[in-house]
VEXDREN-2710 file (C-alpha; in Angstrom, 1 decimal):
% VEXDREN-2710
k/r/px/py/pz
1/MET/139.3/48.1/65.7
2/ILE/136.0/47.5/65.4
3/ARG/135.4/46.1/69.1
4/PHE/137.4/49.1/70.7
5/SER/135.5/51.6/68.5
6/LEU/132.2/50.9/70.5
7/PHE/134.1/52.6/73.5
8/ARG/135.5/55.4/71.8
9/ARG/133.9/59.2/72.7
10/LYS/131.7/61.0/70.9
11/PRO/133.2/64.3/70.2
12/ARG/131.6/67.3/72.2
13/ALA/129.6/69.7/70.1
14/PRO/131.5/72.8/70.4
15/LEU/129.9/76.1/72.5
16/GLY/129.5/78.9/70.2
17/ALA/130.3/82.4/71.5
18/ARG/127.0/83.8/72.2
19/ALA/125.9/80.5/74.1
20/PHE/128.9/81.4/76.3
21/ASP/128.2/84.4/76.8
22/LEU/124.7/84.0/77.6
23/LEU/126.0/81.6/80.0
24/CYS/128.5/84.3/81.8
25/LEU/125.4/86.6/82.0
26/THR/123.3/83.9/83.7
27/VAL/126.5/83.3/86.3
28/ALA/126.2/87.3/86.5
29/VAL/122.7/87.3/87.6
30/VAL/123.0/84.6/89.9
31/LEU/126.0/86.1/91.9
32/LEU/124.2/89.6/92.0
33/VAL/121.3/88.1/93.8
34/HIS/123.8/86.6/96.3
35/LEU/125.7/89.6/96.8
36/PRO/123.9/91.0/100.0
37/HIS/123.9/87.5/101.8
38/MET/127.9/87.2/101.2
39/PRO/131.1/88.9/102.4
40/ALA/132.1/91.8/100.0
41/TRP/135.3/90.6/99.6
42/PHE/134.0/87.1/98.4
43/GLY/131.7/88.4/96.2
44/ALA/134.0/90.7/94.7
45/ALA/136.4/87.9/94.2
46/LEU/134.1/85.7/92.3
47/GLY/133.3/88.5/90.3
48/VAL/136.9/89.1/89.1
49/ALA/136.9/85.5/88.0
50/LEU/133.8/85.4/86.4
51/VAL/135.3/88.8/84.3
52/LEU/138.6/86.8/83.8
53/ARG/137.1/83.7/82.5
54/TRP/134.8/85.4/80.1
55/TRP/137.9/87.5/78.8
56/GLN/140.3/84.5/78.6
57/ARG/137.7/82.3/76.0
58/ARG/137.3/85.5/74.2
59/ARG/141.0/85.6/73.3
60/GLN/142.0/82.2/73.4
61/GLY/139.1/79.5/74.4
62/GLY/139.4/76.1/75.5
63/ARG/139.3/74.9/79.1
64/ALA/141.2/76.2/82.2
65/PRO/143.9/73.7/82.9
66/LEU/143.5/70.8/85.9
67/TYR/146.4/72.3/87.4
68/LEU/144.5/75.6/88.0
69/LYS/141.1/74.2/88.6
70/LEU/141.9/71.7/91.7
71/PRO/143.8/74.2/93.5
72/LEU/141.0/77.0/93.1
73/VAL/138.1/74.4/94.3
74/ALA/140.4/74.0/97.7
75/LEU/140.9/78.0/97.8
76/LEU/137.1/78.5/97.6
77/SER/136.2/75.7/100.2
78/ALA/138.9/77.2/102.6
79/ALA/137.5/80.7/102.0
80/VAL/133.9/79.5/103.0
81/ILE/135.2/77.8/106.3
82/PHE/137.6/80.6/107.1
83/HIS/134.5/82.9/107.1
84/TYR/131.5/80.7/108.1
85/GLY/133.8/78.1/110.2
86/THR/131.6/75.7/108.5
87/LEU/130.5/74.4/104.8
88/PHE/126.9/73.6/106.1
89/GLY/124.0/75.6/106.8
90/ARG/122.2/78.4/104.7
91/GLU/125.0/80.8/104.6
92/PRO/128.0/79.0/104.0
93/GLY/126.1/76.6/101.5
94/ALA/124.8/79.2/99.1
95/ALA/128.4/80.9/99.1
96/LEU/129.8/77.6/98.2
97/ALA/127.0/76.8/95.5
98/VAL/127.5/80.3/93.7
99/GLY/131.5/79.9/94.3
100/LEU/131.2/76.4/92.4
101/LEU/128.9/77.8/89.8
102/VAL/131.5/80.6/88.6
103/LEU/134.5/78.0/88.9
104/LYS/132.0/75.7/86.4
105/LEU/133.0/78.1/83.7
106/LEU/136.3/77.0/83.9
107/GLU/135.7/73.7/82.2
108/THR/132.8/75.1/80.3
109/ASP/133.5/74.7/76.8
110/ALA/130.9/72.2/75.1
111/SER/127.2/72.4/75.0
112/ARG/126.7/69.9/77.8
113/ASP/128.9/71.8/80.0
114/ALA/126.8/74.9/79.2
115/ARG/123.4/72.7/80.2
116/VAL/124.7/71.9/83.3
117/GLY/125.7/75.1/84.3
118/ALA/122.5/76.7/83.2
119/SER/120.5/73.9/85.4
120/PHE/122.7/74.7/88.3
121/ALA/122.3/78.2/88.0
122/CYS/118.5/77.8/88.6
123/PHE/119.0/75.7/91.5
124/ALA/121.5/78.5/92.9
125/LEU/119.2/81.4/92.0
126/MET/116.2/79.9/93.8
127/THR/118.4/79.4/97.0
128/ALA/118.1/83.3/97.5
129/LEU/114.7/82.7/98.4
130/LEU/116.0/80.7/101.6
131/PHE/117.1/84.6/102.6
132/ASP/114.2/87.2/101.5
133/GLN/110.7/85.8/100.3
134/GLY/109.8/89.6/99.7
135/MET/107.8/90.8/96.5
136/LEU/110.9/92.4/95.0
137/ALA/113.1/89.4/95.9
138/THR/110.9/87.1/94.2
139/GLY/110.5/89.3/91.1
140/LEU/114.1/89.6/90.9
141/VAL/114.7/85.6/91.1
142/ALA/112.0/85.5/88.4
143/LEU/113.8/87.9/86.0
144/GLY/116.9/85.9/87.1
145/LEU/115.7/83.2/85.3
146/LEU/115.3/84.9/81.6
147/PRO/119.3/84.6/80.8
148/ALA/119.4/80.9/81.7
149/LEU/116.4/79.9/79.7
150/ALA/118.0/82.0/76.8
151/THR/121.1/80.2/77.6
152/LEU/119.3/76.8/77.0
153/ARG/117.7/78.0/74.1
154/ALA/120.9/79.3/72.2
155/LEU/122.1/75.5/72.5
156/GLU/119.3/74.6/70.2
157/PRO/120.8/72.8/67.1
158/ALA/119.4/75.2/64.6
159/HIS/119.2/78.5/66.7
160/GLY/121.0/81.3/64.9
161/SER/122.8/84.2/66.3
162/THR/120.7/87.3/66.7
163/SER/120.9/90.7/69.2
164/LEU/120.5/89.8/73.1
165/PRO/117.3/91.5/73.4
166/ARG/115.5/89.1/70.8
167/GLU/117.7/86.3/72.8
168/LEU/115.7/87.2/75.7
169/LEU/112.2/88.0/74.5
170/PRO/111.2/84.1/73.8
171/ALA/112.6/83.5/77.8
172/LEU/110.1/86.2/78.7
173/ARG/107.2/84.6/76.8
174/LEU/108.2/81.0/78.7
175/LEU/108.1/82.7/81.8
176/VAL/104.8/84.6/81.3
177/ALA/103.0/81.2/79.9
178/SER/104.4/79.5/83.2
179/LEU/102.7/81.5/85.8
180/PRO/99.2/79.7/85.7
181/LEU/100.6/76.7/86.5
182/ALA/103.0/77.9/89.1
183/LEU/99.8/79.6/90.3
184/LEU/98.3/76.7/90.5
185/ALA/101.2/74.8/92.2
186/PHE/101.5/77.4/94.8
187/VAL/98.0/76.9/95.8
188/LEU/97.7/73.1/95.7
189/VAL/101.2/71.7/96.5
190/PRO/100.7/70.8/100.1
191/ARG/102.6/72.9/102.5
192/LEU/105.1/71.1/104.5
193/SER/105.3/71.7/108.5
194/SER/109.2/72.3/108.1
195/PRO/111.5/73.6/105.7
196/LEU/112.5/71.1/103.1
197/TRP/116.2/72.1/103.3
198/GLY/116.3/71.2/106.8
199/ALA/119.0/74.0/107.2
200/PRO/118.9/75.7/110.4
201/ASN/118.1/79.7/110.2
202/SER/120.3/82.2/110.7
203/PRO/120.2/83.2/114.4
204/GLN/121.3/87.0/113.6
205/ALA/118.6/89.3/114.3
206/ARG/117.0/91.2/111.4
207/THR/116.3/94.2/113.3
208/GLY/118.2/96.4/115.1
209/LEU/116.3/96.4/118.4
210/SER/118.3/94.3/120.8
211/ASP/117.8/93.0/124.3
212/GLU/120.6/95.3/125.2
213/MET/121.3/99.0/124.7
214/SER/123.9/101.8/125.0
215/PRO/124.0/105.5/123.8
216/GLY/125.0/105.2/120.3
217/ASP/123.5/101.7/119.4
218/PHE/120.4/102.7/117.8
219/SER/122.4/105.3/115.5
220/GLU/122.2/103.2/112.3
221/LEU/118.6/101.6/113.3
222/LEU/117.0/105.2/113.0
223/THR/118.2/105.6/109.6
224/ASP/117.1/102.1/108.2
225/ASP/113.9/102.5/106.1
226/ARG/112.7/98.8/106.4
227/PRO/109.4/98.2/107.5
228/ALA/109.5/96.2/111.0
229/MET/105.5/95.4/111.4
230/ARG/102.2/96.4/110.3
231/VAL/99.3/97.1/112.8
232/SER/95.6/97.2/112.0
233/PHE/93.0/98.4/114.7
234/GLU/89.5/96.6/115.3
235/ASP/88.3/100.4/116.1
236/THR/89.7/103.7/115.8
237/PRO/93.8/104.1/115.9
238/PRO/95.2/105.5/118.9
239/PRO/96.7/108.9/118.5
240/THR/100.4/109.5/117.8
241/ALA/101.4/110.6/121.1
242/GLN/100.2/107.0/122.7
243/ARG/101.8/104.9/119.8
244/TYR/104.5/103.4/122.2
245/PHE/105.1/99.6/121.1
246/ARG/107.1/98.0/124.1
247/ALA/109.5/95.6/123.1
248/TYR/112.4/95.1/125.9
249/VAL/112.3/96.1/129.7
250/MET/116.2/96.7/130.9
251/TRP/117.3/96.9/134.6
252/ASP/120.8/96.0/134.7
253/TYR/123.3/98.8/134.2
254/ASP/127.2/98.8/134.4
255/GLY/127.8/102.1/133.6
256/ARG/127.3/102.2/129.9
257/ARG/125.1/99.0/128.6
258/TRP/121.8/98.8/129.8
259/SER/120.5/94.9/129.4
260/HIS/117.5/93.0/129.4
261/ARG/117.2/90.5/132.4
262/GLU/115.8/86.8/131.9
263/THR/113.1/86.4/134.8
264/ASP/110.1/83.8/135.4
265/GLY/107.2/84.4/137.3
266/GLN/103.6/86.0/136.6
267/PRO/103.4/89.2/134.9
268/ALA/103.0/92.1/136.8
269/GLU/99.4/93.2/137.8
270/VAL/98.2/95.8/135.6
271/GLU/95.0/97.4/136.1
272/ALA/93.4/98.7/133.0
273/ARG/91.7/102.1/133.0
274/GLY/89.0/102.1/129.9
275/GLN/88.5/99.5/127.4
276/ALA/91.2/97.7/126.2
277/VAL/92.7/98.5/122.3
278/ALA/92.3/95.1/120.2
279/TYR/94.3/95.0/117.4
280/THR/96.6/92.8/114.8
281/VAL/100.3/93.0/113.7
282/ASN/102.0/91.7/111.1
283/LEU/105.6/91.7/112.3
284/GLU/108.4/91.0/109.8
285/ALA/111.4/88.5/110.5
286/SER/113.4/89.4/113.3
287/GLY/115.4/86.8/114.5
288/GLN/114.0/87.2/117.8
289/ARG/111.1/86.0/120.2
290/VAL/110.1/89.5/121.4
291/LEU/106.4/90.4/119.9
292/PRO/106.2/94.3/120.3
293/ALA/102.9/95.2/121.8
294/LEU/101.1/98.8/122.5
295/ASP/102.0/99.9/125.9
296/VAL/100.6/97.9/128.0
297/PRO/99.7/94.6/126.8
298/VAL/96.8/92.9/129.0
299/ASP/97.6/89.3/127.1
300/ALA/99.3/87.4/125.2
301/PRO/98.5/85.6/121.4
302/PRO/99.1/81.9/121.2
303/GLN/102.5/80.8/121.3
304/SER/103.7/83.3/123.5
305/GLN/103.5/84.5/126.9
306/LEU/104.3/87.4/129.1
307/THR/107.0/88.2/131.4
308/PRO/106.9/89.5/134.6
309/ASP/107.8/93.2/132.9
310/ARG/104.8/92.9/130.7
311/GLU/106.7/92.1/127.7
312/MET/105.6/89.4/124.7
313/LEU/108.0/86.8/124.1
314/ALA/107.2/84.0/121.4
315/ALA/107.9/80.1/122.0
316/GLN/110.7/80.6/119.0
317/PRO/112.7/83.4/117.3
318/ILE/111.1/84.6/114.8
319/HIS/112.3/83.5/111.1
320/ASP/109.4/84.5/109.0
321/VAL/106.5/87.2/108.6
322/LEU/104.4/86.4/111.6
323/THR/100.8/87.6/112.1
324/TYR/99.2/87.9/115.8
325/SER/96.6/89.6/117.6
326/ALA/96.7/91.2/121.2
327/ARG/94.8/93.8/123.6
328/SER/96.4/96.4/125.2
329/ALA/95.7/99.4/128.3
330/LEU/96.5/102.7/126.9
331/SER/95.6/103.8/130.5
332/TYR/96.6/102.3/133.2
333/ARG/98.2/101.4/136.6
334/LEU/101.2/98.8/136.3
335/GLN/102.5/97.1/139.6
336/ALA/101.2/98.9/142.1
337/GLN/103.2/97.2/145.0
338/LEU/106.7/96.7/144.3
339/ASP/108.7/94.1/146.3
340/GLU/112.1/95.2/148.2
341/GLN/114.0/92.9/145.4
342/ASP/112.4/94.8/142.5
343/ARG/113.1/98.1/144.5
344/HIS/116.7/97.6/145.0
345/HIS/116.9/96.0/141.5
346/GLY/115.4/99.5/140.1
347/LEU/118.0/101.6/142.2
348/GLN/121.3/99.5/141.6
349/LEU/124.1/101.7/140.1
350/PRO/127.8/101.3/139.5
351/ALA/129.7/102.4/142.4
352/GLY/132.0/105.3/141.7
353/ASP/130.4/106.4/137.9
354/ASN/129.2/109.6/137.2
355/PRO/129.5/111.2/140.3
356/ARG/128.3/115.0/139.0
357/ALA/125.1/113.2/137.8
358/ARG/124.5/111.7/141.1
359/ALA/125.3/115.2/143.0
360/LEU/122.3/116.7/140.8
361/ALA/119.9/114.0/141.8
362/ALA/121.2/114.4/145.5
363/ARG/120.5/117.8/145.2
364/TRP/116.9/117.5/143.7
365/ARG/115.9/115.1/146.6
366/THR/117.2/117.5/149.1
367/GLN/115.4/120.4/147.4
368/PHE/112.0/118.3/147.1
369/GLY/112.1/115.8/150.1
370/GLN/110.1/113.0/149.4
371/ASP/108.2/114.2/146.4
372/ASP/109.2/111.8/143.6
373/ALA/106.9/113.4/141.2
374/ALA/109.0/116.7/141.6
375/VAL/112.0/115.1/141.3
376/VAL/110.8/114.0/138.0
377/LYS/109.3/117.0/136.6
378/ALA/113.2/118.7/137.7
379/ALA/114.8/116.3/135.3
380/LEU/112.5/116.5/132.6
381/SER/112.8/120.5/133.2
382/LEU/116.4/119.8/133.0
383/PHE/116.3/118.3/129.4
384/HIS/113.8/121.0/128.1
385/ASP/115.6/124.3/129.1
386/GLY/119.3/123.1/129.7
387/GLY/120.1/123.5/125.9
388/PHE/120.3/120.0/124.7
389/ASN/120.3/119.2/121.4
390/TYR/118.4/116.1/119.4
391/THR/121.0/114.6/116.8
392/LEU/121.8/111.5/115.2
393/ALA/125.6/112.1/115.0
394/PRO/126.3/112.9/118.7
395/ALA/129.6/113.2/120.1
396/PRO/131.4/110.5/121.8
397/LEU/131.5/109.7/125.7
398/GLY/134.1/109.1/127.7
399/ARG/134.1/106.6/130.9
400/ASN/131.4/108.9/132.9
401/ALA/129.1/108.4/129.9
402/VAL/126.0/110.0/131.8
403/ASP/128.4/113.1/133.3
404/ASP/130.0/114.1/129.6
405/PHE/126.2/113.8/128.0
406/LEU/124.7/115.9/130.6
407/PHE/127.5/118.5/131.4
408/SER/129.7/118.6/128.3
409/THR/128.2/117.3/125.2
410/ARG/124.5/117.7/125.9
411/GLU/123.4/116.2/122.4
412/GLY/122.1/113.0/121.1
413/PHE/118.8/110.9/120.5
414/CYS/116.7/109.2/122.6
415/GLU/118.9/106.2/123.7
416/HIS/121.4/108.8/125.4
417/TYR/118.1/111.0/126.9
418/ALA/116.7/107.7/128.2
419/SER/119.8/106.2/130.0
420/ALA/120.9/109.6/131.5
421/PHE/117.2/110.1/132.8
422/THR/117.2/106.5/134.2
423/VAL/120.3/107.1/136.1
424/LEU/119.4/110.3/137.4
425/MET/116.1/108.9/138.8
426/ARG/118.1/105.9/140.5
427/ALA/120.4/108.4/141.9
428/GLY/117.6/110.6/143.5
429/GLY/116.4/107.2/144.9
430/ILE/113.5/106.3/142.7
431/PRO/113.3/102.8/141.1
432/ALA/113.6/103.2/137.6
433/ARG/114.3/101.4/134.0
434/VAL/115.0/101.8/130.3
435/VAL/112.3/100.6/128.1
436/THR/112.8/100.0/124.1
437/GLY/110.5/99.2/121.3
438/TYR/108.7/101.4/118.6
439/GLN/107.2/104.6/118.7
440/GLY/104.8/106.6/116.1
441/GLY/104.3/105.5/112.3
442/TYR/102.8/106.1/109.4
443/TRP/98.9/105.5/109.1
444/ASN/98.2/104.3/105.8
445/SER/94.5/105.3/104.8
446/LEU/94.1/103.0/101.7
447/GLY/95.0/99.9/103.7
448/ASN/93.5/100.9/107.1
449/TYR/97.0/100.2/108.8
450/LEU/99.8/101.5/110.7
451/LEU/103.2/100.7/109.0
452/VAL/106.1/101.1/111.7
453/ARG/109.8/101.2/110.3
454/GLN/113.0/100.2/111.6
455/SER/113.3/104.1/111.9
456/ASP/110.6/104.5/114.1
457/ALA/112.8/102.5/116.7
458/HIS/112.8/104.6/120.1
459/ALA/113.9/104.0/123.6
460/TRP/112.1/105.4/127.0
461/SER/112.2/105.4/130.7
462/GLU/109.2/103.9/133.2
463/VAL/109.9/105.3/136.7
464/TRP/107.8/103.4/139.8
465/LEU/105.8/106.3/141.8
466/GLN/104.1/105.6/144.8
467/GLY/100.3/104.9/144.4
468/ARG/101.0/105.1/140.8
469/GLY/102.9/102.2/139.8
470/TRP/105.4/102.2/136.6
471/GLN/104.8/105.1/134.8
472/ARG/106.1/105.7/131.5
473/VAL/108.4/109.1/130.8
474/ASP/109.9/109.7/127.7
475/PRO/112.6/112.4/128.6
476/THR/113.2/112.7/124.4
477/ALA/109.7/114.4/124.2
478/ALA/110.9/117.2/126.6
479/VAL/114.0/118.0/124.5
480/ARG/111.8/117.7/120.7
481/PRO/108.2/116.8/121.0
482/GLU/108.8/116.8/117.5
483/ARG/110.0/113.2/118.1
484/VAL/106.6/111.8/119.4
485/SER/104.2/113.6/117.1
486/LEU/105.9/114.2/113.7
487/GLY/108.9/110.8/113.8
488/ILE/112.5/110.9/114.1
489/ALA/113.8/112.6/110.9
490/ALA/111.0/116.0/112.0
491/ALA/113.3/115.6/115.1
492/SER/116.4/115.5/114.1
493/GLY/116.1/117.9/111.4
494/THR/117.6/115.6/108.4
495/ALA/116.8/116.1/105.2
496/THR/117.2/112.7/103.8
497/ASP/115.2/110.4/101.7
498/TRP/113.4/109.1/104.6
499/ALA/112.2/112.5/105.7
500/PRO/108.4/112.8/105.9
501/ASP/108.4/115.9/104.4
502/ARG/109.5/114.5/101.3
503/TRP/107.1/113.4/98.5
504/TRP/108.5/110.1/97.8
505/LEU/108.4/108.8/101.2
506/GLY/104.8/109.5/101.2
507/ALA/104.4/107.5/97.5
508/ARG/106.3/104.6/99.3
509/ASN/104.4/104.6/102.3
510/ARG/101.2/104.4/100.3
511/TRP/102.6/101.9/97.9
512/ASP/103.3/99.4/101.2
513/ILE/99.8/98.2/101.0
514/VAL/101.1/96.2/98.5
515/ASN/103.9/94.6/100.2
516/ARG/101.5/94.0/102.9
517/TRP/99.3/92.1/100.6
518/TRP/102.1/90.1/99.3
519/ASN/102.8/89.3/103.1
520/GLN/99.4/88.1/103.8
521/GLY/98.8/86.8/100.4
522/VAL/101.8/84.8/99.6
523/ILE/104.3/84.4/102.5
524/GLY/101.4/84.0/105.0
525/PHE/99.7/81.4/102.8
526/ASP/100.9/78.3/105.4
527/ALA/99.2/74.9/105.6
528/LEU/96.4/76.3/108.1
529/ARG/95.4/78.7/105.2
530/GLN/95.7/75.7/102.8
531/HIS/93.4/73.2/104.1
532/GLY/90.6/75.8/104.4
533/LEU/91.1/76.9/101.1
534/LEU/87.4/74.9/100.2
535/THR/85.6/76.2/102.9
536/PRO/84.0/79.1/100.6
537/PHE/82.7/75.6/98.9
538/GLY/81.4/74.0/101.9
539/LEU/84.7/72.0/102.6
540/ARG/86.1/72.9/105.9
541/ASP/89.1/70.8/105.8
542/THR/91.1/70.0/102.5
543/ASP/93.5/67.2/103.3
544/ALA/96.4/66.4/101.1
545/GLY/94.6/63.7/99.1
546/MET/91.7/66.7/97.9
547/LEU/94.9/69.1/97.3
548/GLY/96.6/66.1/94.9
549/LEU/93.2/65.7/93.2
550/LEU/92.8/69.2/92.4
551/LEU/96.5/69.7/91.3
552/ALA/96.4/66.8/88.9
553/VAL/93.0/68.0/87.4
554/GLY/94.5/71.5/87.2
555/ALA/97.7/70.3/85.6
556/SER/95.6/68.2/83.1
557/LEU/93.5/71.1/82.0
558/PHE/96.4/73.6/81.4
559/ALA/98.3/70.5/79.4
560/ALA/95.0/70.1/77.3
561/ILE/94.9/73.9/76.6
562/GLY/98.6/74.4/75.8
563/LEU/98.1/71.3/73.4
564/ALA/95.3/72.9/71.4
565/TRP/97.3/76.5/71.5
566/ALA/100.0/74.5/70.1
567/MET/98.0/72.4/67.4
568/TRP/96.4/75.8/66.3
569/LYS/99.6/77.7/66.1
570/ARG/101.2/74.8/64.8
571/PRO/104.2/76.2/62.1
572/PRO/103.6/74.4/58.6
573/ALA/105.9/71.3/58.3
574/ASP/108.2/72.9/55.9
575/PRO/108.2/76.7/56.4
576/ALA/110.1/77.7/53.4
577/ARG/107.9/75.8/51.2
578/ALA/105.0/77.4/53.0
579/ALA/106.2/80.8/52.1
580/MET/106.9/79.8/48.6
581/GLN/103.5/78.9/48.2
582/LEU/102.3/82.4/49.5
583/LEU/104.5/83.8/46.9
584/GLU/103.1/81.6/43.9
585/ARG/99.5/82.4/44.5
586/ARG/100.4/86.2/44.9
587/LEU/102.1/85.9/41.6
588/ALA/99.2/84.1/39.8
589/SER/96.6/86.7/41.1
590/VAL/98.7/88.9/38.2
591/GLY/98.6/86.5/35.4
592/VAL/102.4/84.5/36.6
593/ALA/101.2/80.9/37.2
594/ARG/103.6/78.2/38.3
595/ARG/103.4/75.3/35.4
596/HIS/103.1/71.7/36.7
597/SER/106.9/70.7/35.4
598/GLU/108.4/73.9/36.4
599/GLY/111.3/74.2/39.2
600/PRO/111.3/77.3/41.2
601/GLN/114.5/79.1/39.4
602/HIS/112.8/79.0/36.4
603/TYR/109.6/79.7/37.4
604/LEU/111.1/82.9/39.5
605/SER/113.3/84.0/36.2
606/ARG/110.2/84.0/34.1
607/ALA/108.2/86.1/37.1
608/ALA/111.2/88.7/36.9
609/ARG/111.0/88.7/33.1
610/ALA/107.1/89.7/33.2
611/LEU/107.5/91.8/36.1
612/PRO/110.5/94.0/35.2
613/ALA/109.7/96.7/37.6
614/GLN/110.2/93.6/40.4
615/ARG/113.0/92.1/38.9
616/ALA/115.6/92.7/41.7
617/GLU/113.1/92.2/44.4
618/LEU/112.1/88.5/42.8
619/GLU/115.7/87.8/42.2
620/ARG/116.7/88.3/45.8
621/LEU/113.9/85.7/46.8
622/MET/114.7/83.5/44.4
623/GLY/118.0/83.4/45.6
624/THR/117.6/83.1/49.1
625/TYR/114.8/80.0/48.7
626/LEU/117.3/78.1/46.7
627/GLU/119.9/78.7/49.8
628/LEU/117.4/77.6/52.2
629/ARG/116.5/74.4/49.8
630/TYR/119.5/73.2/49.1
631/ALA/122.2/74.8/51.0
632/TYR/121.7/73.4/54.5
633/ASP/120.5/70.5/56.2
634/GLU/119.1/72.6/58.6
635/PRO/118.6/76.4/57.4
636/PRO/119.5/79.2/59.9
637/VAL/116.6/80.5/61.7
638/ASP/117.3/84.2/60.9
639/LEU/117.6/83.4/57.1
640/LEU/114.1/81.3/57.2
641/ARG/112.4/84.1/59.2
642/ASN/113.7/86.7/56.7
643/PHE/112.5/84.9/54.0
644/ARG/108.8/84.4/55.2
645/GLN/108.4/87.7/56.3
646/ALA/109.6/89.0/52.5
647/ALA/107.2/86.5/51.0
648/ARG/104.4/88.3/53.1
649/ASP/105.6/91.9/52.3
650/PHE/105.5/91.2/48.6
651/ARG/102.9/92.8/46.8
652/PRO/103.2/92.0/43.0
653/ARG/102.3/94.9/40.1
654/ARG/100.3/94.0/37.1
655/MET/102.0/92.5/34.3
656/ILE/103.2/94.0/31.5
657/LYS/102.5/92.2/28.2
END
């Protein structure tokens, strides 16, 4: 019997209701943080499973049976594979981790299980930073640690039950105390050249700009208020009417959709008129290679190239915030000579499509002869005087989309006008193409930079004129000039929370300077900036050894400060006895001193007789002290706290003789 008892499993410590509730809250926070990165049906299913498990343990307790857990794990894996096609990668890996965390609750019925669950919840919470490292997302992840820390604290043996805010306050103090050490680690831990997790970034673009465009594609983008980029100028910023940021140049047209062409070769020759504008762009992650630039760029930043159409393309897709500098000419002549291949490409239209638009362009050509500029002016006059309406909710178009738009619906936004104008130009024998990018922006005078949001996305046309080269023509400005001078909301007449005439957008635009600081100071703190950390102190290149030494010294300094603080604030070895001694000193001050051979019960009974006005209070103190001293191996935290507070609050009155 003795031999077998050596292998007997120790009974698990039961898990209290408050600790389980805090663990469920922790898992719920992790799920909420990850909801934007997973399918809605998947998140809803996990939420239902979480609520059902919490309700089941409240009513019955115990673990879920094995025959239920195994099928649920298999179902979770199948659901992830069904949606993502794999279990590996950033999105499926995060979804699987959150799902396993929720299913962990099914077998959580002991303190050990809760500790494992809380620890894994912290890991799952951190994976949310793989999707978004913005200031708000980072703050939410940090606050999400509070219930996890409160759960671990609730699992301590002598922890007593208290209200939920009181459970979270110590965790908040721990989080605040850890900030200096976290800042030290952020600055001094050597940066890696590639992501630690090794999972490939998502190829999906985070911006609505695409290398394809058809009328209606911009409808969601034009109501997207997220920042797209922030632009700082070395000198005075250009006026609003010249803030066209070139992204994609589109030549190919199939009757409805315009698409970007992939070509190799030297950039088209540009003749700048006047001094080029120098600026720096802080570009948000887009998942694409294109680098928006003021129209037109004269050179490209490092690790990028200029295409024959003067587009700027990075060597790799932009999956993180990127800062680059460029120069652009606001007045220019682009590609003064057009070869036959480009001319043919710039006139190409699908056969048989949009016959009414073709006929209109033919009449203009007959009327104006070889005067291409007059044909362009006639088309702009049509948009200006033809009863067209700018709206973000246009009527749908049929097979001959341009004919329907020009002669039937006559309503749309920049995509519709740019597409229809370019088709008219090609039908009239003028080489033309569509350009997409951004136009306008909000000038933040506090930060001295231009904030360009996704809602500033825009499409315009370029026509090639003899002797003048490619000329930018914005037909939207002929319909609603406010689109260029005031922005998208002024042009559409919408009254939404992102309209520029709303005071909260102005406040939010001014607040964006904090987001810019976060991008530059936190997200943009890369290995290059870390190596130059000690440049102000005369060290041009801080290597890994120096960083490690600084980290060790800083961590030791923080440890010494923490140890000194802990020793200074060290609680008494016997807090109940310390509170009793305080009570004895206060009673002795009014003549009721404790005798050497007198026990606490006899002493407080004598004090109650000597101070009849405070008899009830002293009897309560005596009962609480005796309970703390003799009723528990580990006195409850709340009972001890209440006794210490009562001893501090006790003020004896003059003794009656």
